[in-house]
Steps between C-alpha positions, in 0.01 A plus 500: 500500500853404396760448780796738489838371392686332789184409689330166553158383602471392864494118507257473797235687300539267203455203736191662658355576156562140393324374814201725425479369142532140625215565744285637219568189289405279797173691529429440130561126547262501798238675286535236226458222758187665645345541155574134421335387827193719438461370143530145630229567762282657228524192279447245778222672693133511407403746776467841332513687833839339582636590157379861535656545847816330379548749214415802715763396757747435218439848358565667837818298558627577150437872552718500812766292323510749211538791742786316673672442164470868407646610834789251474588618149480863611735430793742314270506789253541753780798309644672480162427860404575711806822383661852525368840457659744774405854576613524827688795730556612478866544880519134568419379420851567621851697292752185326631471318166542120506850381407377328183528684169191329358161642590166375376273766351124481555258725314261632766219750507743752659800445271784249458575331834842334533565211739796264539441148360336291773265214577292687759434873462440558871790690659661601169604857428303668222601797288291742296683749276834395655378594849353281777136449406246712690248331728192363331336228300640433151300301244729305264278243332160342499400507868870522602620767742805609700445670836801718583595679820828694544632369165455136604237255377281391791256299288515388141 
């Protein structure tokens, strides 16, 4: 999806995506270290039962590490793909709109939700189709939701 002219990607989402990728790389390094330790135990031990248990435990740990990597990459891609910062015309909204002209657009399961740029979503006004967003739960990413009541985010 190509951003429209005059819009920019929200910096916080790039930072969050970078943190998710960094976490995935750290998990890969941990996996390499675990494999190295297990191979070392395999070469130094003569007890076949210990070697067998060692590799079974390693396999289980590596499975969970791989799942964590997949989730982190999915979250990173979701952050980079779904959120854009676009300038809005001040006349497009009613008087209860925040004073800022920049609103962040989030693709949700119920449409494009617009929220002023913020660090914490709680207490922010939310707009759907240029109107205060109706009450409900809005899914906007992998296991990410906004809970809205009276056009204001109560949890997100």
